[in-house]
C-alpha positions as CSV (number, residue, x, y, z in Angstrom):
1,M,24.2,17.4,-18.1
2,K,20.9,16.9,-16.2
3,F,21.0,17.7,-12.5
4,K,20.5,14.1,-11.4
5,V,18.4,13.8,-8.3
6,L,19.8,11.7,-5.5
7,V,23.2,11.6,-7.1
8,L,24.4,15.1,-7.0
9,F,22.3,17.4,-4.8
10,L,21.4,14.6,-2.4
11,L,24.5,12.6,-1.8
12,M,26.6,15.8,-1.3
13,V,29.9,13.9,-0.9
14,P,32.6,16.2,-2.2
15,S,35.4,13.8,-1.4
16,L,36.2,10.9,-3.7
17,M,35.3,8.5,-0.9
18,L,38.9,8.3,0.3
19,S,38.1,5.3,2.5
20,Q,37.6,3.1,-0.6
21,D,40.4,0.8,-1.6
22,K,40.9,1.9,-5.2
23,K,42.6,-0.7,-7.3
24,S,42.1,0.7,-10.8
25,K,41.5,3.8,-12.9
26,G,37.9,2.6,-13.4
27,D,37.3,2.6,-9.6
28,V,38.8,6.1,-9.3
29,Y,36.5,7.5,-12.0
30,F,33.5,5.7,-10.6
31,Y,33.9,7.0,-7.1
32,G,34.5,10.4,-8.6
33,Y,31.1,10.4,-10.4
34,Q,32.8,10.4,-13.8
35,Y,30.8,7.5,-15.1
36,E,31.6,7.7,-18.8
37,K,35.3,7.7,-18.1
38,A,34.7,4.8,-15.6
39,I,33.0,2.8,-18.4
40,E,35.9,3.4,-20.7
41,E,38.5,2.3,-18.2
42,Y,36.6,-0.7,-17.0
43,R,36.2,-1.9,-20.6
44,K,40.0,-1.7,-21.0
45,E,40.5,-3.6,-17.8
46,M,38.1,-6.3,-18.9
47,A,40.1,-6.8,-22.1
48,K,43.1,-7.7,-19.8
49,G,41.3,-9.9,-17.4
50,P,38.0,-10.4,-15.5
51,L,36.6,-7.7,-13.2
52,T,35.6,-8.5,-9.7
53,N,31.9,-8.7,-9.0
54,R,32.2,-5.4,-7.1
55,Q,33.7,-3.8,-10.2
56,L,31.1,-5.3,-12.4
57,L,28.5,-3.7,-10.2
58,N,30.3,-0.4,-10.5
59,L,30.3,-0.8,-14.3
60,A,26.6,-1.6,-14.2
61,D,25.9,1.4,-12.0
62,S,27.9,3.5,-14.5
63,Y,25.9,2.3,-17.4
64,F,22.7,3.1,-15.4
65,K,23.9,6.6,-14.7
66,V,24.6,7.4,-18.4
67,G,21.4,5.8,-19.6
68,S,22.7,2.6,-21.2
69,Y,20.0,0.6,-19.6
70,S,20.3,-2.5,-21.7
71,D,24.0,-2.9,-20.8
72,A,23.3,-2.1,-17.2
73,S,20.5,-4.8,-16.9
74,E,22.7,-7.5,-18.4
75,L,25.5,-6.8,-16.0
76,Y,23.2,-6.6,-13.0
77,M,21.7,-10.0,-14.0
78,E,25.2,-11.5,-14.4
79,V,26.3,-10.3,-10.9
80,N,23.0,-11.4,-9.4
81,K,23.6,-15.0,-10.7
82,N,27.2,-15.2,-9.5
83,D,27.2,-13.5,-6.1
84,T,25.1,-12.0,-3.3
85,I,26.8,-8.6,-3.0
86,M,24.0,-6.8,-4.9
87,S,22.2,-4.5,-2.6
88,V,18.4,-4.1,-2.6
89,H,19.0,-0.6,-4.1
90,Q,20.9,-2.2,-7.0
91,F,18.2,-4.8,-7.3
92,N,15.8,-1.8,-7.9
93,K,18.2,-0.5,-10.6
94,L,18.2,-3.9,-12.2
95,L,14.5,-3.9,-12.5
96,Q,14.5,-0.2,-13.6
97,S,17.0,-1.1,-16.3
98,L,14.9,-4.0,-17.6
99,S,11.9,-1.6,-17.7
100,K,13.8,1.2,-19.5
101,S,15.4,-1.2,-22.0
102,M,12.0,-2.4,-23.2
103,K,12.4,-5.7,-21.4
104,G,9.4,-5.2,-19.1
105,E,8.2,-8.8,-19.6
106,R,11.3,-10.0,-17.9
107,I,10.5,-8.0,-14.8
108,E,7.4,-10.0,-13.8
109,S,9.3,-13.2,-14.4
110,F,12.2,-12.1,-12.3
111,L,9.9,-10.9,-9.5
112,R,8.2,-14.3,-9.5
113,S,11.6,-16.0,-9.2
114,K,12.4,-13.8,-6.2
115,S,9.0,-13.7,-4.6
116,S,10.1,-15.7,-1.5
117,L,12.8,-13.1,-0.8
118,L,10.7,-10.0,-1.4
119,S,8.2,-8.3,1.0
120,K,4.5,-8.9,0.3
121,E,4.0,-5.1,0.3
122,L,6.5,-4.6,-2.5
123,L,4.9,-7.4,-4.6
124,E,1.4,-6.0,-4.0
125,N,2.5,-2.5,-4.8
126,A,4.1,-3.6,-8.0
127,E,1.1,-5.7,-9.1
128,F,-1.3,-2.9,-8.3
129,N,0.6,-0.2,-10.1
130,Y,1.5,-2.3,-13.2
131,K,-2.3,-3.0,-13.6
132,L,-3.2,0.6,-12.8
133,L,-0.8,2.1,-15.4
134,K,-1.9,-0.5,-18.0
135,E,-5.6,-0.1,-17.5
136,H,-5.9,3.5,-16.3
137,G,-2.6,5.0,-17.4
138,A,-3.8,7.4,-20.1
139,P,-2.9,11.0,-19.7
140,D,-5.1,12.8,-17.2
141,N,-5.3,16.0,-19.3
142,T,-3.5,17.9,-16.6
143,V,-1.8,20.9,-18.2
144,V,1.6,21.5,-16.8
145,K,3.7,24.5,-17.8
146,N,7.4,25.2,-17.5
147,L,7.8,28.4,-15.4
148,S,9.5,31.6,-16.4
149,V,11.7,31.7,-13.3
150,N,13.7,28.6,-14.4
151,T,17.4,28.9,-15.4
152,P,19.9,26.6,-17.1
153,Q,20.8,25.5,-13.6
154,A,18.8,23.3,-11.2
155,D,15.6,24.8,-9.9
156,F,13.5,22.5,-7.7
157,S,11.7,21.8,-4.4
158,P,8.8,24.4,-4.5
159,A,7.2,25.2,-1.2
160,F,4.2,27.4,-0.3
161,Y,5.0,30.5,1.7
162,K,2.1,32.9,2.4
163,N,1.3,34.3,-1.1
164,K,4.7,33.3,-2.5
165,I,6.6,30.3,-3.5
166,L,10.0,29.3,-2.1
167,F,12.3,27.0,-4.1
168,S,15.9,25.7,-4.3
169,S,18.3,26.6,-7.1
170,S,22.0,26.2,-8.0
171,R,22.0,29.4,-10.1
172,P,25.3,31.2,-9.7
173,L,25.6,33.6,-6.8
174,K,28.6,35.7,-5.7
175,S,28.3,34.3,-2.2
176,K,28.4,30.7,-3.4
177,E,31.3,28.6,-4.6
178,V,31.0,25.9,-7.3
179,Y,29.9,22.5,-6.0
180,E,32.4,20.3,-7.8
181,P,30.3,17.1,-8.4
182,S,27.6,19.1,-10.2
183,G,29.8,21.8,-11.6
184,E,27.1,24.3,-10.4
185,S,26.8,26.6,-7.5
186,Y,26.1,25.4,-4.0
187,L,22.3,25.4,-3.5
188,D,20.4,28.3,-2.1
189,I,16.8,29.2,-1.3
190,F,14.9,31.7,-3.5
191,E,11.4,33.2,-3.4
192,A,9.1,34.2,-6.2
193,T,5.7,35.9,-6.5
194,V,2.7,34.0,-7.8
195,D,0.0,35.5,-9.9
196,K,-3.6,34.2,-10.2
197,N,-2.7,31.9,-13.1
198,G,0.0,30.2,-11.2
199,N,2.9,31.9,-13.0
200,L,6.0,32.7,-11.0
201,S,8.1,35.9,-11.4
202,N,10.6,38.1,-9.6
203,A,12.8,35.3,-8.3
204,T,15.2,36.6,-5.7
205,V,17.3,35.1,-2.9
206,F,15.2,34.5,0.2
207,N,16.7,36.8,2.8
208,K,14.8,35.6,5.9
209,I,17.0,32.5,6.1
210,P,20.6,33.3,7.1
211,D,23.2,33.1,4.4
212,S,25.6,30.2,4.0
213,K,28.6,29.6,1.7
214,F,27.4,26.0,1.3
215,H,24.2,24.1,0.6
216,K,21.0,25.5,1.8
217,S,17.9,23.9,0.3
218,T,14.5,22.3,0.3
219,P,12.6,24.7,2.5
220,Y,9.2,24.2,4.2
221,Y,7.3,26.9,5.9
222,S,4.8,26.1,8.8
223,S,2.2,28.8,9.1
224,K,1.1,27.2,12.4
225,L,4.5,27.6,14.0
226,N,5.6,30.5,11.8
227,R,8.9,28.7,11.3
228,F,11.1,27.5,8.5
229,F,12.5,24.0,8.1
230,Y,15.3,23.5,5.6
231,I,18.5,21.5,5.0
232,L,22.0,22.8,5.1
233,S,25.5,21.5,4.9
234,N,27.1,20.5,8.2
235,T,29.8,23.1,9.1
236,E,32.2,23.8,11.9
237,E,33.4,27.4,12.4
238,G,32.3,28.4,8.9
239,D,33.9,25.4,7.0
240,L,32.4,22.1,5.9
241,A,32.5,19.4,8.6
242,F,33.4,15.9,7.5
243,D,33.1,12.5,9.2
244,D,36.0,10.0,9.5
245,N,35.4,8.8,5.9
246,G,35.6,12.3,4.4
247,K,31.9,12.7,4.0
248,N,30.0,15.9,4.4
249,A,26.3,15.3,5.2
250,L,23.2,17.5,5.3
251,A,21.3,18.5,8.4
252,V,17.8,19.7,9.0
253,G,17.5,23.1,10.7
254,M,14.6,25.1,12.0
255,L,14.5,28.9,11.9
256,Y,12.3,30.7,14.5
257,D,10.4,33.8,13.6
258,S,12.7,35.6,16.0
259,G,15.6,34.7,13.8
260,Q,17.0,32.1,16.2
261,F,18.3,28.9,14.4
262,R,18.3,25.4,15.8
263,F,19.6,22.1,14.4
264,L,16.9,19.4,14.5
265,L,18.5,16.5,12.7
266,K,22.2,16.4,12.4
267,D,24.7,13.6,11.9
268,L,28.1,13.9,10.2
269,S,27.6,10.5,8.4
270,T,23.9,10.8,7.6
271,S,22.2,13.2,5.3
272,F,18.6,14.4,5.9
273,Y,16.5,15.7,3.0
274,Y,13.1,17.3,2.3
275,P,11.7,18.3,5.7
276,F,7.9,18.5,5.9
277,F,6.0,19.5,9.0
278,D,2.5,18.1,9.4
279,E,0.5,20.7,11.4
280,N,-2.3,18.2,12.3
281,T,0.0,15.6,14.0
282,D,3.1,17.7,14.8
283,R,5.2,15.2,13.0
284,L,8.3,16.2,11.1
285,Y,8.7,14.1,8.0
286,F,12.0,13.8,6.0
287,A,14.0,11.5,3.9
288,A,17.2,9.8,5.0
289,N,19.3,6.6,4.4
290,F,19.6,5.0,7.8
291,D,20.7,1.4,8.5
292,D,17.1,0.2,8.5
293,S,16.5,1.6,5.0
294,F,14.5,-0.7,2.7
295,G,16.7,0.5,-0.2
296,G,18.2,4.0,-0.9
297,T,16.6,6.9,0.9
298,D,13.5,6.1,2.9
299,L,10.8,8.4,4.4
300,Y,10.7,8.8,8.2
301,Y,9.0,11.0,10.7
302,V,9.8,12.2,14.3
303,M,7.2,13.4,16.8
304,T,7.7,17.0,17.9
305,N,6.4,19.4,20.5
306,N,6.1,22.8,19.0
307,G,8.8,21.9,16.5
308,Q,11.2,20.3,19.0
309,I,11.9,16.6,18.4
310,M,10.4,14.2,20.9
311,S,11.1,10.8,19.4
312,A,13.5,8.7,17.5
313,P,13.0,8.6,13.7
314,I,10.2,6.2,12.7
315,N,10.4,4.5,9.3
316,L,7.2,4.7,7.3
317,G,7.5,1.0,6.5
318,P,7.5,-1.3,3.5
319,R,4.1,-0.1,2.2
320,I,5.7,3.3,1.4
321,N,9.5,2.6,1.3
322,S,11.0,0.4,-1.4
323,P,14.3,-0.9,-2.7
324,G,14.5,2.4,-4.6
325,N,14.7,6.0,-3.2
326,E,11.8,7.8,-1.6
327,I,12.0,11.6,-1.1
328,A,9.9,14.8,-0.9
329,P,7.0,13.9,1.5
330,Y,4.0,16.2,1.4
331,I,0.6,15.7,3.1
332,Y,-2.6,17.1,1.8
333,N,-6.2,16.2,2.5
334,N,-5.1,13.1,4.5
335,S,-3.0,11.8,1.6
336,L,0.7,11.4,1.6
337,Y,2.4,12.5,-1.7
338,F,6.0,11.6,-2.3
339,S,8.4,10.7,-5.1
340,S,10.1,7.4,-5.7
341,D,12.3,5.8,-8.4
342,V,11.0,2.3,-7.6
343,F,11.1,0.1,-10.7
344,Y,7.3,-0.1,-11.4
345,G,6.9,3.6,-12.3
346,L,6.9,5.4,-15.6
347,G,10.7,6.1,-15.3
348,G,13.1,7.8,-13.0
349,M,11.4,9.6,-10.1
350,D,7.6,9.5,-10.1
351,V,5.0,11.1,-7.8
352,Y,2.9,8.7,-5.8
353,K,-0.1,9.1,-3.5
354,A,-1.1,7.0,-0.5
355,N,-4.0,7.5,1.8
356,I,-3.2,7.8,5.5
357,L,-5.3,5.2,7.3
358,G,-6.7,5.4,10.8
359,D,-4.4,2.8,12.2
360,N,-1.3,4.7,11.4
361,S,-0.8,2.7,8.2
362,Y,-1.0,3.6,4.5
363,S,-2.9,2.4,1.5
364,I,-1.0,1.2,-1.6
365,P,0.9,4.1,-3.1
366,V,-0.7,4.9,-6.4
367,N,1.3,6.4,-9.3
368,I,-0.6,9.6,-10.2
369,G,0.0,8.9,-13.9
370,E,1.2,10.8,-16.9
371,G,0.9,14.6,-16.9
372,I,2.6,15.2,-13.6
373,N,4.8,12.1,-14.1
374,S,7.0,11.5,-17.1
375,K,9.8,9.1,-18.2
376,N,12.2,11.4,-16.4
377,D,12.5,12.6,-12.8
378,D,9.4,14.2,-11.3
379,F,9.6,15.2,-7.6
380,G,8.8,17.8,-5.0
381,F,5.1,17.8,-5.6
382,I,2.9,20.3,-3.7
383,I,-0.8,21.1,-4.1
384,K,-3.5,23.3,-2.5
385,E,-7.1,24.3,-3.2
386,N,-7.5,27.6,-4.9
387,E,-10.6,29.7,-5.5
388,G,-13.5,28.1,-7.3
389,N,-12.8,24.5,-6.2
390,E,-9.7,24.4,-8.4
391,F,-6.5,22.8,-7.3
392,V,-3.1,24.4,-8.1
393,G,0.3,23.1,-7.5
394,F,4.0,22.9,-8.4
395,F,6.7,20.2,-8.8
396,A,10.1,19.8,-10.4
397,S,11.1,17.7,-13.3
398,N,14.1,17.2,-15.6
399,R,11.8,16.1,-18.5
400,S,12.8,17.1,-22.0
401,G,11.9,20.6,-23.2
402,G,13.0,22.4,-20.0
403,K,15.4,25.2,-19.6
404,G,18.0,23.4,-17.5
405,G,18.5,20.3,-15.5
406,D,15.7,20.3,-13.0
407,D,13.0,22.9,-13.8
408,L,9.9,24.1,-11.9
409,Y,6.5,23.3,-13.4
410,G,3.1,24.5,-12.4
411,F,-0.3,22.9,-12.9
412,K,-4.1,23.3,-12.4
413,M,-6.7,20.5,-12.0
414,N,-10.3,20.2,-11.2
415,K,-9.9,17.3,-8.8
416,L,-7.2,15.8,-6.7
417,P,-4.8,13.6,-8.7
418,G,-4.5,9.9,-8.4
419,L,-6.9,7.1,-9.1
420,K,-9.6,6.7,-6.5
421,T,-9.4,3.3,-4.8
422,F,-11.6,1.1,-2.5
423,I,-9.7,0.0,0.6
424,L,-11.1,-2.8,2.9
425,K,-9.2,-3.6,6.1
426,G,-10.5,-5.8,8.9
427,S,-10.6,-9.3,10.3
428,V,-12.3,-12.7,9.6
429,V,-13.7,-13.9,12.9
430,N,-15.3,-17.1,14.2
431,L,-18.7,-16.0,15.4
432,S,-18.8,-18.7,18.1
433,S,-15.4,-18.3,19.6
434,K,-14.9,-14.7,18.6
435,T,-11.3,-15.5,17.5
436,G,-9.6,-14.7,14.2
437,I,-9.7,-17.2,11.4
438,S,-6.4,-17.7,9.6
439,K,-6.1,-18.4,5.9
440,A,-9.7,-17.5,5.1
441,Q,-10.2,-16.4,1.5
442,V,-11.5,-12.9,1.0
443,L,-12.7,-11.9,-2.5
444,L,-13.7,-8.5,-4.0
445,L,-16.0,-8.9,-7.1
446,N,-17.4,-6.3,-9.5
447,N,-21.0,-6.1,-10.6
448,T,-20.5,-8.8,-13.2
449,G,-19.0,-11.3,-10.7
450,E,-15.5,-10.9,-11.9
451,V,-12.9,-11.4,-9.1
452,L,-10.9,-8.1,-8.8
453,K,-8.9,-9.1,-5.7
454,E,-8.2,-12.3,-3.8
455,V,-6.4,-12.2,-0.4
456,Y,-6.1,-14.5,2.6
457,S,-6.3,-13.6,6.2
458,S,-3.2,-13.8,8.4
459,E,-2.7,-15.9,11.5
460,D,-4.8,-13.5,13.6
461,G,-7.5,-13.3,11.0
462,S,-6.6,-9.8,9.8
463,F,-6.7,-8.9,6.1
464,S,-6.5,-5.9,3.8
465,A,-7.4,-5.4,0.1
466,E,-7.3,-2.5,-2.2
467,I,-8.7,-2.1,-5.7
468,P,-9.5,0.7,-8.2
469,W,-12.9,2.2,-7.4
470,E,-15.9,0.4,-8.8
471,E,-19.6,1.3,-9.0
472,Q,-20.5,-1.8,-7.0
473,I,-18.5,-4.2,-4.9
474,T,-19.4,-7.7,-3.5
475,V,-17.3,-8.9,-0.6
476,K,-17.1,-12.7,-0.2
477,A,-15.3,-14.7,2.3
478,T,-15.0,-18.4,3.2
479,K,-12.8,-21.2,4.4
480,E,-13.2,-24.9,4.3
481,S,-15.6,-26.2,6.9
482,F,-16.8,-22.6,7.5
483,S,-19.8,-20.7,6.3
484,I,-19.8,-18.4,3.2
485,F,-20.1,-14.6,3.7
486,S,-21.3,-12.5,0.8
487,K,-22.5,-8.9,0.8
488,T,-22.9,-6.4,-2.0
489,Y,-22.4,-2.6,-1.6
490,S,-23.4,0.4,-3.7
491,E,-20.9,3.3,-4.2
492,K,-22.5,5.2,-1.3
493,E,-22.3,2.2,0.9
494,M,-18.7,1.6,-0.2
495,E,-17.7,5.1,1.1
496,E,-19.0,4.2,4.5
497,V,-17.7,0.6,5.0
498,Q,-14.1,1.6,4.2
499,K,-14.1,4.2,7.0
500,S,-13.7,1.7,9.8
501,A,-12.5,-1.8,10.5
502,Y,-14.5,-4.3,8.5
503,D,-15.1,-7.6,10.4
504,I,-16.4,-10.7,8.6
505,G,-18.1,-13.3,10.8
506,L,-18.0,-16.9,9.7
507,V,-19.6,-19.9,11.3
508,L,-17.8,-23.3,11.7
509,L,-20.0,-26.1,10.5
510,D,-19.1,-28.2,13.6
511,D,-20.6,-25.4,15.7
512,L,-24.0,-25.9,14.0
513,V,-24.2,-29.7,14.3
514,E,-24.4,-32.2,17.1
515,E,-24.4,-36.0,17.4
516,V,-28.0,-37.4,18.0
517,E,-28.9,-41.0,17.6
518,G,-25.7,-41.7,15.8
519,K,-26.3,-39.0,13.2
520,R,-24.9,-35.5,12.6
521,V,-27.9,-33.2,12.8
522,L,-28.4,-29.5,12.9
523,K,-28.6,-28.0,16.4
524,L,-32.3,-27.0,17.0
525,R,-34.4,-26.6,20.0
526,K,-36.9,-29.5,20.2
527,F,-40.2,-28.5,18.7
528,Y,-43.6,-30.1,18.5
529,F,-46.5,-30.0,16.1
530,D,-50.0,-29.6,17.4
531,K,-51.7,-32.9,18.3
532,N,-52.5,-35.0,15.2
533,K,-51.6,-32.0,13.0
534,S,-48.9,-31.3,10.4
535,E,-49.2,-27.5,9.9
536,V,-46.0,-25.5,10.5
537,T,-46.9,-23.3,13.5
538,A,-45.0,-20.2,14.6
539,S,-43.0,-22.1,17.1
540,V,-42.0,-24.7,14.5
541,A,-41.1,-22.0,12.0
542,T,-38.8,-20.3,14.6
543,E,-36.6,-23.4,14.6
544,L,-36.8,-24.0,10.8
545,K,-35.5,-20.5,10.3
546,K,-32.3,-21.7,11.8
547,V,-32.1,-24.3,9.1
548,I,-32.6,-21.6,6.5
549,E,-29.8,-19.5,8.0
550,A,-27.5,-22.6,8.1
551,V,-28.1,-23.2,4.4
552,A,-27.6,-19.5,3.6
553,S,-24.2,-19.8,5.3
554,F,-23.4,-23.2,3.8
555,P,-25.2,-23.3,0.4
556,D,-23.8,-26.8,-0.4
557,L,-25.4,-28.4,2.7
558,R,-27.2,-31.7,1.9
559,L,-30.0,-32.5,4.4
560,R,-32.3,-35.3,5.3
561,I,-35.5,-34.7,7.2
562,E,-36.9,-37.4,9.4
563,T,-40.0,-37.1,11.7
564,H,-41.1,-39.5,14.5
565,T,-44.3,-39.8,16.5
566,N,-45.1,-41.6,19.8
567,S,-46.8,-44.9,20.0
568,K,-50.3,-43.5,20.7
569,G,-52.8,-44.3,18.0
570,S,-52.4,-46.8,15.2
571,N,-49.2,-47.6,13.4
572,A,-50.7,-46.6,10.0
573,F,-52.0,-43.2,11.3
574,N,-48.7,-42.4,12.9
575,K,-46.7,-43.3,9.8
576,K,-49.0,-41.1,7.6
577,L,-48.9,-38.2,10.1
578,S,-45.1,-38.2,10.4
579,Q,-44.7,-38.2,6.6
580,Q,-47.1,-35.3,6.4
581,R,-45.0,-33.5,9.0
582,S,-41.8,-34.2,7.1
583,D,-43.3,-33.0,3.8
584,A,-44.7,-29.8,5.5
585,I,-41.1,-29.1,6.8
586,K,-39.7,-29.7,3.3
587,N,-42.3,-27.5,1.6
588,Y,-41.7,-24.7,4.2
589,L,-38.0,-24.8,3.6
590,L,-38.3,-24.8,-0.2
591,K,-40.6,-21.8,-0.1
592,N,-38.0,-19.9,2.0
593,G,-34.8,-20.2,0.1
594,L,-33.7,-23.9,0.1
595,S,-33.6,-25.9,-3.2
596,S,-34.3,-29.5,-3.9
597,E,-30.5,-30.0,-4.0
598,N,-30.4,-29.1,-0.4
599,I,-33.1,-31.5,0.7
600,L,-32.3,-35.0,-0.5
601,E,-34.9,-36.9,1.5
602,A,-37.9,-36.2,3.8
603,I,-39.1,-39.3,5.6
604,G,-41.8,-40.0,8.2
605,Y,-41.1,-43.0,10.4
606,G,-44.1,-42.8,12.6
607,E,-43.5,-45.0,15.7
608,E,-41.0,-47.3,14.1
609,K,-38.0,-45.9,16.0
610,I,-39.1,-45.5,19.6
611,I,-36.2,-44.4,21.7
612,N,-37.5,-45.6,25.1
613,N,-39.8,-48.4,26.4
614,C,-43.0,-46.5,25.5
615,T,-44.1,-48.9,22.8
616,N,-47.6,-50.1,22.0
617,G,-49.5,-51.4,25.1
618,V,-46.9,-50.0,27.6
619,Y,-48.2,-47.4,30.0
620,C,-46.0,-44.3,30.0
621,L,-46.3,-40.8,31.4
622,D,-46.9,-38.1,28.8
623,F,-43.3,-36.6,29.2
624,L,-42.0,-40.1,28.2
625,H,-44.2,-40.2,25.2
626,K,-43.0,-36.7,24.3
627,Q,-39.5,-38.0,24.1
628,N,-40.4,-40.0,21.1
629,E,-42.0,-37.1,19.2
630,R,-39.0,-35.6,17.4
631,T,-37.7,-34.1,14.2
632,L,-34.1,-34.5,13.1
633,I,-32.5,-32.5,10.2
634,E,-29.5,-34.7,9.4
635,V,-26.4,-33.2,7.7
636,L,-25.3,-35.7,5.0
637,N,-22.1,-33.7,4.0
638,R,-18.9,-35.1,5.4
């Protein structure tokens, strides 16, 4: 039987959950991990009468464990319709079952029906990875090889240790008893030598970590601290320690180079898995199933000082954690690698990669694709750069063709795994008030104008968008009554703009217009033509550039130009002069980016619409005559 991750070596519950109220043989077998017998008994009980929804879920879980995914999906769907006892973790199993039973088309339909109940991060992650695997999911030509140190037992959780590899194994040892749920030995830590081709040999028990009769597993060595982090069974005076429900959990311990041991994370009712120490941030990452879990096991970190814990556990959040199980965190080159059995993967546990962003958040986790990942469980991924700009690494998998349940695999590649993506995070801001604009549309388009991503800003104006890498990207943003933003970036420019917050400034149309003479006109400083002239001077052009900028921001603007003179001179001359001035403004605007669709009319009124008493024959001072010399650019849009 395959050594099933997160069922046997992670749950570590040797009792049969004595606190459960067992009402049938089916329940007894189910809580004892004997799923095939549980299925047989539950079927007998169904022939005599209906099962409770809890028992139906147990039966569905049993079908899932033995690989009868079609049967599992039908039962999960039935319980989901009849009751609300299904956990988010079982919701993930439902979607996994649909995927594994070749009913993938039902997943998207089901997700749409539940979209109001699911986090936006989960829906975005699913949509992104479905598209990614469909369009970019071909094998990456990474050659992986099963390693000679594998045994018929479980071998997993590789870790770099100087010029060697540490790993976990359930291979039989005289010092270890058999762990009943798996039928194999309690886990121990081994070391193996690595040659230049990535082959492992000479696997022996790692003797730098003190011996234990029980589980001792998933090591991580910090070269900065020269200390080992690993998990081990909770014990008291040499025997397993149990909580009030009869559960034995796993703790995280740290071994000093002096040989001194210290528990770092310990709780009789909570198991901690896969410690990883990030030497750049002094954070200790791990997997656990706390009350704030988004599904099964989630990824967390604690702040440390020289390895000593200085904070409460912090959940990595819904961008990383899902309704499934997340385990085996590993950080390399500012990217977080981890494994998850979330429903949108290739099957079982898959390795994902997320970029660590500057604001302590993460990009969408990307399935690193076939090669490393398979239809089975793939987990415990580690990688480093070797000589010659080559990357080497190891992981564990229970894929077909192995020697046992979980086997160790090695690989080499010329570039880091995972699809390169373009990430844009920032805010849409009102340029006048400097406040965020909510519900603004932000589009990412490729070089042919195809929309690759559409998002809307939140209440504070913030937004984020991520797409597979393109040769060129155009960013567009707009909202009704606001200007349109559009800017195109080359690959080199894309590298730069995604390094920091990307703020998009929009202008509210109402901020550009004012009420004058009962009309909505563009806000311009009052400008004057030379006496009896209609040429566009530099001072006039300065204000007309504001019109050009307004139309660039609002391409659909419809304008009407009207020009007025004072009453000096004849009516006919003034009429002709004002029309010439309106035409000169129109021609200047047309030559500088506006189209005839923007300018619907250009009229010269001469002295027909004097706004004071300075009409023909009335003596007025020059500044009063100047009041009648004016140009209005009326906005006809409503």
